[in-house]
KOLGU-4560 file (N, C-alpha, C; in nm, 3 decimals, padded with zeros to 5 digits):
<recs>
<n_xx: 02.114 n_yy: -00.829 n_zz: -01.114 ca_xx: 02.024 ca_yy: -00.792 ca_zz: -01.006 c_xx: 01.913 c_yy: -00.897 c_zz: -00.997 mol: A seq: 1 type: MET>
<n_xx: 01.889 n_yy: -00.948 n_zz: -00.879 ca_xx: 01.781 ca_yy: -01.042 ca_zz: -00.859 c_xx: 01.650 c_yy: -00.967 c_zz: -00.841 mol: A seq: 2 type: GLN>
<n_xx: 01.540 n_yy: -01.036 n_zz: -00.868 ca_xx: 01.409 ca_yy: -00.974 ca_zz: -00.861 c_xx: 01.382 c_yy: -00.909 c_zz: -00.725 mol: A seq: 3 type: ALA>
<n_xx: 01.416 n_yy: -00.976 n_zz: -00.617 ca_xx: 01.385 ca_yy: -00.921 ca_zz: -00.486 c_xx: 01.470 c_yy: -00.799 c_zz: -00.451 mol: A seq: 4 type: HIS>
<n_xx: 01.572 n_yy: -00.770 n_zz: -00.526 ca_xx: 01.655 ca_yy: -00.652 ca_zz: -00.502 c_xx: 01.593 c_yy: -00.525 c_zz: -00.560 mol: A seq: 5 type: ASP>
<n_xx: 01.481 n_yy: -00.536 n_zz: -00.629 ca_xx: 01.419 ca_yy: -00.420 ca_zz: -00.694 c_xx: 01.345 c_yy: -00.330 c_zz: -00.597 mol: A seq: 6 type: ARG>
<n_xx: 01.316 n_yy: -00.377 n_zz: -00.478 ca_xx: 01.238 ca_yy: -00.297 ca_zz: -00.383 c_xx: 01.331 c_yy: -00.222 c_zz: -00.288 mol: A seq: 7 type: SER>
<n_xx: 01.280 n_yy: -00.115 n_zz: -00.233 ca_xx: 01.354 ca_yy: -00.037 ca_zz: -00.134 c_xx: 01.330 c_yy: -00.096 c_zz: 00.004 mol: A seq: 8 type: LEU>
<n_xx: 01.420 n_yy: -00.072 n_zz: 00.098 ca_xx: 01.398 ca_yy: -00.123 ca_zz: 00.233 c_xx: 01.276 c_yy: -00.056 c_zz: 00.298 mol: A seq: 9 type: PRO>
<n_xx: 01.213 n_yy: -00.127 n_zz: 00.388 ca_xx: 01.098 ca_yy: -00.074 ca_zz: 00.460 c_xx: 01.143 c_yy: 00.018 c_zz: 00.571 mol: A seq: 10 type: LEU>
<n_xx: 01.065 n_yy: 00.113 n_zz: 00.615 ca_xx: 00.936 ca_yy: 00.151 ca_zz: 00.560 c_xx: 00.953 c_yy: 00.239 c_zz: 00.438 mol: A seq: 11 type: PRO>
<n_xx: 00.850 n_yy: 00.243 n_zz: 00.356 ca_xx: 00.848 ca_yy: 00.332 ca_zz: 00.240 c_xx: 00.792 c_yy: 00.466 c_zz: 00.287 mol: A seq: 12 type: TYR>
<n_xx: 00.863 n_yy: 00.573 n_zz: 00.260 ca_xx: 00.819 ca_yy: 00.707 ca_zz: 00.296 c_xx: 00.794 c_yy: 00.782 c_zz: 00.167 mol: A seq: 13 type: VAL>
<n_xx: 00.672 n_yy: 00.830 n_zz: 00.151 ca_xx: 00.633 ca_yy: 00.902 ca_zz: 00.030 c_xx: 00.597 c_yy: 01.045 c_zz: 00.064 mol: A seq: 14 type: LEU>
<n_xx: 00.638 n_yy: 01.135 n_zz: -00.023 ca_xx: 00.605 ca_yy: 01.276 ca_zz: -00.007 c_xx: 00.513 c_yy: 01.318 c_zz: -00.120 mol: A seq: 15 type: ARG>
<n_xx: 00.468 n_yy: 01.442 n_zz: -00.116 ca_xx: 00.376 ca_yy: 01.493 ca_zz: -00.218 c_xx: 00.428 c_yy: 01.462 c_zz: -00.358 mol: A seq: 16 type: LEU>
<n_xx: 00.342 n_yy: 01.404 n_zz: -00.441 ca_xx: 00.376 ca_yy: 01.375 ca_zz: -00.580 c_xx: 00.454 c_yy: 01.246 c_zz: -00.601 mol: A seq: 17 type: GLY>
<n_xx: 00.492 n_yy: 01.176 n_zz: -00.495 ca_xx: 00.568 ca_yy: 01.052 ca_zz: -00.510 c_xx: 00.475 c_yy: 00.931 c_zz: -00.511 mol: A seq: 18 type: GLU>
<n_xx: 00.525 n_yy: 00.821 n_zz: -00.567 ca_xx: 00.449 ca_yy: 00.697 ca_zz: -00.566 c_xx: 00.545 c_yy: 00.579 c_zz: -00.544 mol: A seq: 19 type: GLU>
<n_xx: 00.489 n_yy: 00.469 n_zz: -00.496 ca_xx: 00.564 ca_yy: 00.346 ca_zz: -00.472 c_xx: 00.487 c_yy: 00.230 c_zz: -00.532 mol: A seq: 20 type: GLN>
<n_xx: 00.551 n_yy: 00.154 n_zz: -00.619 ca_xx: 00.492 ca_yy: 00.033 ca_zz: -00.674 c_xx: 00.516 c_yy: -00.080 c_zz: -00.576 mol: A seq: 21 type: VAL>
<n_xx: 00.413 n_yy: -00.159 n_zz: -00.549 ca_xx: 00.425 ca_yy: -00.277 ca_zz: -00.466 c_xx: 00.395 c_yy: -00.400 c_zz: -00.551 mol: A seq: 22 type: LEU>
<n_xx: 00.473 n_yy: -00.505 n_zz: -00.532 ca_xx: 00.464 ca_yy: -00.623 ca_zz: -00.617 c_xx: 00.500 c_yy: -00.748 c_zz: -00.539 mol: A seq: 23 type: SER>
<n_xx: 00.506 n_yy: -00.860 n_zz: -00.611 ca_xx: 00.546 ca_yy: -00.986 ca_zz: -00.545 c_xx: 00.685 c_yy: -00.975 c_zz: -00.485 mol: A seq: 24 type: ARG>
<n_xx: 00.768 n_yy: -00.884 n_zz: -00.538 ca_xx: 00.904 ca_yy: -00.868 ca_zz: -00.487 c_xx: 00.907 c_yy: -00.798 c_zz: -00.351 mol: A seq: 25 type: TRP>
<n_xx: 00.795 n_yy: -00.745 n_zz: -00.308 ca_xx: 00.786 ca_yy: -00.683 ca_zz: -00.176 c_xx: 00.736 c_yy: -00.780 c_zz: -00.070 mol: A seq: 26 type: ASN>
<n_xx: 00.728 n_yy: -00.907 n_zz: -00.106 ca_xx: 00.679 ca_yy: -01.009 ca_zz: -00.014 c_xx: 00.796 c_yy: -01.094 c_zz: 00.037 mol: A seq: 27 type: MET>
<n_xx: 00.786 n_yy: -01.138 n_zz: 00.161 ca_xx: 00.887 ca_yy: -01.228 ca_zz: 00.215 c_xx: 00.884 c_yy: -01.359 c_zz: 00.137 mol: A seq: 28 type: VAL>
<n_xx: 00.763 n_yy: -01.413 n_zz: 00.117 ca_xx: 00.745 ca_yy: -01.535 ca_zz: 00.036 c_xx: 00.674 c_yy: -01.494 c_zz: -00.093 mol: A seq: 29 type: ARG>
<n_xx: 00.751 n_yy: -01.476 n_zz: -00.198 ca_xx: 00.695 ca_yy: -01.432 ca_zz: -00.326 c_xx: 00.601 c_yy: -01.537 c_zz: -00.381 mol: A seq: 30 type: GLN>
<n_xx: 00.492 n_yy: -01.489 n_zz: -00.441 ca_xx: 00.393 ca_yy: -01.578 ca_zz: -00.501 c_xx: 00.364 c_yy: -01.533 c_zz: -00.643 mol: A seq: 31 type: LYS>
<n_xx: 00.357 n_yy: -01.628 n_zz: -00.734 ca_xx: 00.330 ca_yy: -01.596 ca_zz: -00.874 c_xx: 00.188 c_yy: -01.545 c_zz: -00.895 mol: A seq: 32 type: LEU>
<n_xx: 00.100 n_yy: -01.565 n_zz: -00.796 ca_xx: -00.037 ca_yy: -01.513 ca_zz: -00.806 c_xx: -00.043 c_yy: -01.363 c_zz: -00.779 mol: A seq: 33 type: THR>
<n_xx: 00.068 n_yy: -01.304 n_zz: -00.733 ca_xx: 00.078 ca_yy: -01.159 ca_zz: -00.713 c_xx: 00.157 c_yy: -01.103 c_zz: -00.830 mol: A seq: 34 type: VAL>
<n_xx: 00.107 n_yy: -00.997 n_zz: -00.891 ca_xx: 00.169 ca_yy: -00.940 ca_zz: -01.011 c_xx: 00.301 c_yy: -00.871 c_zz: -00.983 mol: A seq: 35 type: SER>
<n_xx: 00.378 n_yy: -00.852 n_zz: -01.090 ca_xx: 00.504 ca_yy: -00.778 ca_zz: -01.079 c_xx: 00.478 c_yy: -00.632 c_zz: -01.050 mol: A seq: 36 type: ARG>
<n_xx: 00.359 n_yy: -00.585 n_zz: -01.080 ca_xx: 00.313 ca_yy: -00.452 ca_zz: -01.040 c_xx: 00.170 c_yy: -00.470 c_zz: -00.990 mol: A seq: 37 type: GLU>
<n_xx: 00.157 n_yy: -00.503 n_zz: -00.863 ca_xx: 00.026 ca_yy: -00.533 ca_zz: -00.806 c_xx: -00.055 c_yy: -00.406 c_zz: -00.779 mol: A seq: 38 type: GLN>
<n_xx: 00.014 n_yy: -00.304 n_zz: -00.728 ca_xx: -00.055 ca_yy: -00.178 ca_zz: -00.699 c_xx: 00.046 c_yy: -00.066 c_zz: -00.686 mol: A seq: 39 type: CYS>
<n_xx: -00.008 n_yy: 00.055 n_zz: -00.684 ca_xx: 00.074 ca_yy: 00.174 ca_zz: -00.660 c_xx: 00.011 c_yy: 00.251 c_zz: -00.545 mol: A seq: 40 type: LYS>
<n_xx: 00.096 n_yy: 00.302 n_zz: -00.458 ca_xx: 00.053 ca_yy: 00.393 ca_zz: -00.353 c_xx: 00.115 c_yy: 00.528 c_zz: -00.388 mol: A seq: 41 type: VAL>
<n_xx: 00.032 n_yy: 00.631 n_zz: -00.391 ca_xx: 00.080 ca_yy: 00.763 ca_zz: -00.431 c_xx: 00.028 c_yy: 00.869 c_zz: -00.334 mol: A seq: 42 type: ALA>
<n_xx: 00.099 n_yy: 00.981 n_zz: -00.328 ca_xx: 00.054 ca_yy: 01.095 ca_zz: -00.248 c_xx: 00.019 c_yy: 01.206 c_zz: -00.347 mol: A seq: 43 type: VAL>
<n_xx: -00.108 n_yy: 01.243 n_zz: -00.346 ca_xx: -00.158 ca_yy: 01.346 ca_zz: -00.437 c_xx: -00.110 c_yy: 01.485 c_zz: -00.392 mol: A seq: 44 type: ALA>
<n_xx: -00.128 n_yy: 01.583 n_zz: -00.478 ca_xx: -00.085 ca_yy: 01.720 ca_zz: -00.449 c_xx: -00.152 c_yy: 01.776 c_zz: -00.324 mol: A seq: 45 type: ALA>
<n_xx: -00.274 n_yy: 01.729 n_zz: -00.293 ca_xx: -00.345 ca_yy: 01.776 ca_zz: -00.174 c_xx: -00.307 c_yy: 01.697 c_zz: -00.049 mol: A seq: 46 type: ASP>
<n_xx: -00.214 n_yy: 01.602 n_zz: -00.062 ca_xx: -00.169 ca_yy: 01.524 ca_zz: 00.052 c_xx: -00.244 c_yy: 01.395 c_zz: 00.075 mol: A seq: 47 type: GLY>
<n_xx: -00.346 n_yy: 01.368 n_zz: -00.005 ca_xx: -00.422 ca_yy: 01.244 ca_zz: 00.010 c_xx: -00.339 c_yy: 01.125 c_zz: -00.035 mol: A seq: 48 type: ALA>
<n_xx: -00.346 n_yy: 01.016 n_zz: 00.041 ca_xx: -00.278 ca_yy: 00.892 ca_zz: 00.002 c_xx: -00.375 c_yy: 00.810 c_zz: -00.084 mol: A seq: 49 type: ALA>
<n_xx: -00.328 n_yy: 00.767 n_zz: -00.201 ca_xx: -00.412 ca_yy: 00.695 ca_zz: -00.296 c_xx: -00.358 c_yy: 00.556 c_zz: -00.321 mol: A seq: 50 type: LEU>
<n_xx: -00.448 n_yy: 00.460 n_zz: -00.333 ca_xx: -00.414 ca_yy: 00.323 ca_zz: -00.368 c_xx: -00.475 c_yy: 00.294 c_zz: -00.504 mol: A seq: 51 type: LEU>
<n_xx: -00.391 n_yy: 00.256 n_zz: -00.601 ca_xx: -00.434 ca_yy: 00.220 ca_zz: -00.735 c_xx: -00.400 c_yy: 00.074 c_zz: -00.757 mol: A seq: 52 type: LEU>
<n_xx: -00.501 n_yy: -00.007 n_zz: -00.784 ca_xx: -00.477 ca_yy: -00.149 ca_zz: -00.812 c_xx: -00.438 c_yy: -00.165 c_zz: -00.958 mol: A seq: 53 type: SER>
<n_xx: -00.329 n_yy: -00.237 n_zz: -00.985 ca_xx: -00.279 ca_yy: -00.253 ca_zz: -01.122 c_xx: -00.253 c_yy: -00.399 c_zz: -01.157 mol: A seq: 54 type: THR>
<n_xx: -00.275 n_yy: -00.491 n_zz: -01.065 ca_xx: -00.241 ca_yy: -00.631 ca_zz: -01.087 c_xx: -00.351 c_yy: -00.710 c_zz: -01.158 mol: A seq: 55 type: GLY>
<n_xx: -00.314 n_yy: -00.833 n_zz: -01.197 ca_xx: -00.413 ca_yy: -00.924 ca_zz: -01.257 c_xx: -00.522 c_yy: -00.958 c_zz: -01.156 mol: A seq: 56 type: ARG>
<n_xx: -00.481 n_yy: -00.993 n_zz: -01.036 ca_xx: -00.578 ca_yy: -01.018 ca_zz: -00.929 c_xx: -00.603 c_yy: -00.891 c_zz: -00.851 mol: A seq: 57 type: GLY>
<n_xx: -00.709 n_yy: -00.887 n_zz: -00.772 ca_xx: -00.738 ca_yy: -00.766 ca_zz: -00.696 c_xx: -00.637 c_yy: -00.739 c_zz: -00.586 mol: A seq: 58 type: PRO>
<n_xx: -00.623 n_yy: -00.613 n_zz: -00.552 ca_xx: -00.546 ca_yy: -00.570 ca_zz: -00.435 c_xx: -00.648 c_yy: -00.556 c_zz: -00.323 mol: A seq: 59 type: THR>
<n_xx: -00.614 n_yy: -00.607 n_zz: -00.205 ca_xx: -00.708 ca_yy: -00.603 ca_zz: -00.094 c_xx: -00.676 c_yy: -00.484 c_zz: -00.003 mol: A seq: 60 type: MET>
<n_xx: -00.781 n_yy: -00.427 n_zz: 00.058 ca_xx: -00.764 ca_yy: -00.319 ca_zz: 00.154 c_xx: -00.868 c_yy: -00.336 c_zz: 00.264 mol: A seq: 61 type: TRP>
<n_xx: -00.834 n_yy: -00.282 n_zz: 00.380 ca_xx: -00.931 ca_yy: -00.279 ca_zz: 00.489 c_xx: -00.909 c_yy: -00.155 c_zz: 00.573 mol: A seq: 62 type: ARG>
<n_xx: -01.019 n_yy: -00.108 n_zz: 00.630 ca_xx: -01.018 ca_yy: 00.014 ca_zz: 00.708 c_xx: -00.976 c_yy: -00.014 c_zz: 00.852 mol: A seq: 63 type: SER>
<n_xx: -00.912 n_yy: 00.083 n_zz: 00.910 ca_xx: -00.874 ca_yy: 00.074 ca_zz: 01.050 c_xx: -00.949 c_yy: 00.181 c_zz: 01.128 mol: A seq: 64 type: ARG>
<n_xx: -01.078 n_yy: 00.196 n_zz: 01.096 ca_xx: -01.161 ca_yy: 00.296 ca_zz: 01.164 c_xx: -01.172 c_yy: 00.261 c_zz: 01.313 mol: A seq: 65 type: ALA>
<n_xx: -01.187 n_yy: 00.362 n_zz: 01.394 ca_xx: -01.194 ca_yy: 00.341 ca_zz: 01.538 c_xx: -01.307 c_yy: 00.245 c_zz: 01.576 mol: A seq: 66 type: ALA>
<n_xx: -01.414 n_yy: 00.244 n_zz: 01.499 ca_xx: -01.527 ca_yy: 00.157 ca_zz: 01.529 c_xx: -01.504 c_yy: 00.012 c_zz: 01.485 mol: A seq: 67 type: SER>
<n_xx: -01.397 n_yy: -00.013 n_zz: 01.413 ca_xx: -01.369 ca_yy: -00.146 ca_zz: 01.360 c_xx: -01.239 c_yy: -00.200 c_zz: 01.417 mol: A seq: 68 type: GLU>
<n_xx: -01.237 n_yy: -00.230 n_zz: 01.544 ca_xx: -01.116 ca_yy: -00.280 ca_zz: 01.606 c_xx: -01.112 c_yy: -00.431 c_zz: 01.600 mol: A seq: 69 type: TRP>
<n_xx: -01.001 n_yy: -00.497 n_zz: 01.565 ca_xx: -00.875 ca_yy: -00.433 ca_zz: 01.528 c_xx: -00.875 c_yy: -00.378 c_zz: 01.386 mol: A seq: 70 type: PRO>
<n_xx: -00.946 n_yy: -00.441 n_zz: 01.294 ca_xx: -00.957 ca_yy: -00.392 ca_zz: 01.157 c_xx: -01.088 c_yy: -00.440 c_zz: 01.098 mol: A seq: 71 type: CYS>
<n_xx: -01.133 n_yy: -00.372 n_zz: 00.995 ca_xx: -01.254 ca_yy: -00.414 ca_zz: 00.926 c_xx: -01.225 c_yy: -00.532 c_zz: 00.834 mol: A seq: 72 type: GLY>
<n_xx: -01.326 n_yy: -00.575 n_zz: 00.760 ca_xx: -01.309 ca_yy: -00.688 ca_zz: 00.668 c_xx: -01.227 c_yy: -00.646 c_zz: 00.545 mol: A seq: 73 type: PRO>
<n_xx: -01.166 n_yy: -00.744 n_zz: 00.479 ca_xx: -01.091 ca_yy: -00.717 ca_zz: 00.356 c_xx: -01.188 c_yy: -00.685 c_zz: 00.244 mol: A seq: 74 type: TRP>
<n_xx: -01.152 n_yy: -00.587 n_zz: 00.160 ca_xx: -01.229 ca_yy: -00.546 ca_zz: 00.043 c_xx: -01.138 c_yy: -00.555 c_zz: -00.079 mol: A seq: 75 type: ASN>
<n_xx: -01.197 n_yy: -00.589 n_zz: -00.193 ca_xx: -01.119 ca_yy: -00.604 ca_zz: -00.316 c_xx: -01.121 c_yy: -00.476 c_zz: -00.398 mol: A seq: 76 type: ALA>
<n_xx: -01.006 n_yy: -00.442 n_zz: -00.452 ca_xx: -00.991 ca_yy: -00.330 ca_zz: -00.545 c_xx: -00.934 c_yy: -00.390 c_zz: -00.673 mol: A seq: 77 type: LEU>
<n_xx: -01.014 n_yy: -00.392 n_zz: -00.780 ca_xx: -00.969 ca_yy: -00.455 ca_zz: -00.904 c_xx: -00.886 c_yy: -00.358 c_zz: -00.987 mol: A seq: 78 type: VAL>
<n_xx: -00.815 n_yy: -00.413 n_zz: -01.082 ca_xx: -00.723 ca_yy: -00.335 ca_zz: -01.165 c_xx: -00.792 c_yy: -00.213 c_zz: -01.225 mol: A seq: 79 type: SER>
<n_xx: -00.729 n_yy: -00.097 n_zz: -01.207 ca_xx: -00.782 ca_yy: 00.028 ca_zz: -01.258 c_xx: -00.859 c_yy: 00.108 c_zz: -01.155 mol: A seq: 80 type: GLY>
<n_xx: -00.900 n_yy: 00.045 n_zz: -01.046 ca_xx: -00.973 ca_yy: 00.117 ca_zz: -00.942 c_xx: -00.877 c_yy: 00.190 c_zz: -00.849 mol: A seq: 81 type: GLN>
<n_xx: -00.922 n_yy: 00.306 n_zz: -00.800 ca_xx: -00.844 ca_yy: 00.389 ca_zz: -00.709 c_xx: -00.924 c_yy: 00.413 c_zz: -00.583 mol: A seq: 82 type: VAL>
<n_xx: -00.854 n_yy: 00.419 n_zz: -00.471 ca_xx: -00.919 ca_yy: 00.446 ca_zz: -00.343 c_xx: -00.829 c_yy: 00.534 c_zz: -00.259 mol: A seq: 83 type: ARG>
<n_xx: -00.890 n_yy: 00.631 n_zz: -00.189 ca_xx: -00.815 ca_yy: 00.710 ca_zz: -00.092 c_xx: -00.795 c_yy: 00.622 c_zz: 00.031 mol: A seq: 84 type: VAL>
<n_xx: -00.673 n_yy: 00.616 n_zz: 00.080 ca_xx: -00.647 ca_yy: 00.539 ca_zz: 00.201 c_xx: -00.616 c_yy: 00.635 c_zz: 00.315 mol: A seq: 85 type: ILE>
<n_xx: -00.664 n_yy: 00.600 n_zz: 00.431 ca_xx: -00.652 ca_yy: 00.684 ca_zz: 00.550 c_xx: -00.547 c_yy: 00.628 c_zz: 00.644 mol: A seq: 86 type: GLU>
<n_xx: -00.510 n_yy: 00.707 n_zz: 00.743 ca_xx: -00.415 ca_yy: 00.664 ca_zz: 00.843 c_xx: -00.465 c_yy: 00.536 c_zz: 00.911 mol: A seq: 87 type: ASP>
<n_xx: -00.382 n_yy: 00.434 n_zz: 00.914 ca_xx: -00.418 ca_yy: 00.308 ca_zz: 00.976 c_xx: -00.477 c_yy: 00.205 c_zz: 00.883 mol: A seq: 88 type: GLY>
<n_xx: -00.522 n_yy: 00.247 n_zz: 00.764 ca_xx: -00.575 ca_yy: 00.150 ca_zz: 00.668 c_xx: -00.465 c_yy: 00.053 c_zz: 00.628 mol: A seq: 89 type: ASP>
<n_xx: -00.506 n_yy: -00.067 n_zz: 00.593 ca_xx: -00.409 ca_yy: -00.169 ca_zz: 00.553 c_xx: -00.438 c_yy: -00.216 c_zz: 00.411 mol: A seq: 90 type: GLN>
<n_xx: -00.333 n_yy: -00.257 n_zz: 00.341 ca_xx: -00.351 ca_yy: -00.316 ca_zz: 00.209 c_xx: -00.273 c_yy: -00.445 c_zz: 00.202 mol: A seq: 91 type: LEU>
<n_xx: -00.323 n_yy: -00.535 n_zz: 00.118 ca_xx: -00.259 ca_yy: -00.665 ca_zz: 00.101 c_xx: -00.239 c_yy: -00.692 c_zz: -00.047 mol: A seq: 92 type: SER>
<n_xx: -00.127 n_yy: -00.751 n_zz: -00.078 ca_xx: -00.095 ca_yy: -00.782 ca_zz: -00.217 c_xx: -00.155 c_yy: -00.914 c_zz: -00.264 mol: A seq: 93 type: LEU>
<n_xx: -00.185 n_yy: -01.004 n_zz: -00.172 ca_xx: -00.228 ca_yy: -01.139 ca_zz: -00.207 c_xx: -00.376 c_yy: -01.159 c_zz: -00.176 mol: A seq: 94 type: ASP>
<n_xx: -00.459 n_yy: -01.159 n_zz: -00.280 ca_xx: -00.603 ca_yy: -01.175 ca_zz: -00.260 c_xx: -00.639 c_yy: -01.316 c_zz: -00.213 mol: A seq: 95 type: CYS>
<n_xx: -00.552 n_yy: -01.414 n_zz: -00.238 ca_xx: -00.579 ca_yy: -01.551 ca_zz: -00.196 c_xx: -00.544 c_yy: -01.574 c_zz: -00.050 mol: A seq: 96 type: ASN>
<n_xx: -00.456 n_yy: -01.494 n_zz: 00.005 ca_xx: -00.413 ca_yy: -01.504 ca_zz: 00.144 c_xx: -00.379 c_yy: -01.364 c_zz: 00.193 mol: A seq: 97 type: ASP>
<n_xx: -00.481 n_yy: -01.280 n_zz: 00.215 ca_xx: -00.457 ca_yy: -01.139 ca_zz: 00.246 c_xx: -00.374 c_yy: -01.113 c_zz: 00.370 mol: A seq: 98 type: PRO>
<n_xx: -00.373 n_yy: -01.205 n_zz: 00.465 ca_xx: -00.297 ca_yy: -01.181 ca_zz: 00.587 c_xx: -00.149 c_yy: -01.215 c_zz: 00.571 mol: A seq: 99 type: ASP>
<n_xx: -00.108 n_yy: -01.255 n_zz: 00.450 ca_xx: 00.031 ca_yy: -01.293 ca_zz: 00.427 c_xx: 00.123 c_yy: -01.174 c_zz: 00.398 mol: A seq: 100 type: ASP>
<n_xx: 00.075 n_yy: -01.073 n_zz: 00.330 ca_xx: 00.159 ca_yy: -00.958 ca_zz: 00.291 c_xx: 00.080 c_yy: -00.830 c_zz: 00.314 mol: A seq: 101 type: ALA>
<n_xx: 00.093 n_yy: -00.774 n_zz: 00.434 ca_xx: 00.014 ca_yy: -00.657 ca_zz: 00.473 c_xx: 00.103 c_yy: -00.535 c_zz: 00.486 mol: A seq: 102 type: ILE>
<n_xx: 00.055 n_yy: -00.423 n_zz: 00.434 ca_xx: 00.120 ca_yy: -00.293 ca_zz: 00.449 c_xx: 00.020 c_yy: -00.202 c_zz: 00.519 mol: A seq: 103 type: PHE>
<n_xx: 00.068 n_yy: -00.121 n_zz: 00.614 ca_xx: -00.018 ca_yy: -00.029 ca_zz: 00.688 c_xx: 00.019 c_yy: 00.113 c_zz: 00.651 mol: A seq: 104 type: THR>
<n_xx: -00.083 n_yy: 00.194 n_zz: 00.626 ca_xx: -00.063 ca_yy: 00.334 ca_zz: 00.588 c_xx: -00.057 c_yy: 00.421 c_zz: 00.715 mol: A seq: 105 type: CYS>
<n_xx: 00.049 n_yy: 00.500 n_zz: 00.724 ca_xx: 00.061 ca_yy: 00.597 ca_zz: 00.833 c_xx: 00.074 c_yy: 00.734 c_zz: 00.768 mol: A seq: 106 type: HIS>
<n_xx: -00.027 n_yy: 00.817 n_zz: 00.787 ca_xx: -00.031 ca_yy: 00.949 ca_zz: 00.724 c_xx: 00.025 c_yy: 01.052 c_zz: 00.820 mol: A seq: 107 type: VAL>
<n_xx: 00.123 n_yy: 01.128 n_zz: 00.773 ca_xx: 00.178 ca_yy: 01.239 ca_zz: 00.849 c_xx: 00.142 c_yy: 01.367 c_zz: 00.776 mol: A seq: 108 type: GLN>
<n_xx: 00.106 n_yy: 01.466 n_zz: 00.851 ca_xx: 00.077 ca_yy: 01.595 ca_zz: 00.789 c_xx: 00.207 c_yy: 01.657 c_zz: 00.742 mol: A seq: 109 type: GLN>
<n_xx: 00.201 n_yy: 01.743 n_zz: 00.641 ca_xx: 00.320 ca_yy: 01.803 ca_zz: 00.583 c_xx: 00.402 c_yy: 01.879 c_zz: 00.687 mol: A seq: 110 type: GLN>
<n_xx: 00.336 n_yy: 01.945 n_zz: 00.780 ca_xx: 00.407 ca_yy: 02.020 ca_zz: 00.884 c_xx: 00.491 c_yy: 01.926 c_zz: 00.969 mol: A seq: 111 type: GLN>
<n_xx: 00.437 n_yy: 01.807 n_zz: 01.004 ca_xx: 00.513 ca_yy: 01.710 ca_zz: 01.082 c_xx: 00.634 c_yy: 01.663 c_zz: 01.003 mol: A seq: 112 type: GLN>
<n_xx: 00.619 n_yy: 01.641 n_zz: 00.873 ca_xx: 00.730 ca_yy: 01.596 ca_zz: 00.791 c_xx: 00.841 c_yy: 01.700 c_zz: 00.787 mol: A seq: 113 type: GLN>
<n_xx: 00.803 n_yy: 01.828 n_zz: 00.776 ca_xx: 00.903 ca_yy: 01.933 ca_zz: 00.770 c_xx: 00.979 c_yy: 01.942 c_zz: 00.903 mol: A seq: 114 type: GLN>
<n_xx: 00.910 n_yy: 01.926 n_zz: 01.015 ca_xx: 00.976 ca_yy: 01.930 ca_zz: 01.146 c_xx: 01.075 c_yy: 01.815 c_zz: 01.160 mol: A seq: 115 type: GLN>
<n_xx: 01.041 n_yy: 01.697 n_zz: 01.109 ca_xx: 01.130 ca_yy: 01.583 ca_zz: 01.120 c_xx: 01.253 c_yy: 01.600 c_zz: 01.032 mol: A seq: 116 type: GLN>
<n_xx: 01.244 n_yy: 01.673 n_zz: 00.922 ca_xx: 01.355 ca_yy: 01.693 ca_zz: 00.833 c_xx: 01.456 c_yy: 01.792 c_zz: 00.888 mol: A seq: 117 type: GLN>
<n_xx: 01.415 n_yy: 01.879 n_zz: 00.983 ca_xx: 01.503 ca_yy: 01.981 ca_zz: 01.038 c_xx: 01.594 c_yy: 01.925 c_zz: 01.143 mol: A seq: 118 type: GLN>
</recs>
């Protein structure tokens, strides 16, 4: 198995209690400056989406608040720090070039998820 085969196809869909590790293998152009486990995105029991930075370098995030169109500035989350991410927030794996590998969070309420499964 090659390194880039370790990731699941996009988009990643997470349900309550699930998590997804994001790493250099989730990038089109892999960079050694991004860790093999850069961050984890998890869905807590209350439905909140959480971002945990686990890499050597920081994981970047930015808000997609209505007042910050198109997006706010990039912020660093260093290893061990956790942040709740909201619908539309973006995260980046590469702190040296944050616009190179961007993931966008889309939050669905549990009721919407159940309707889609039926």
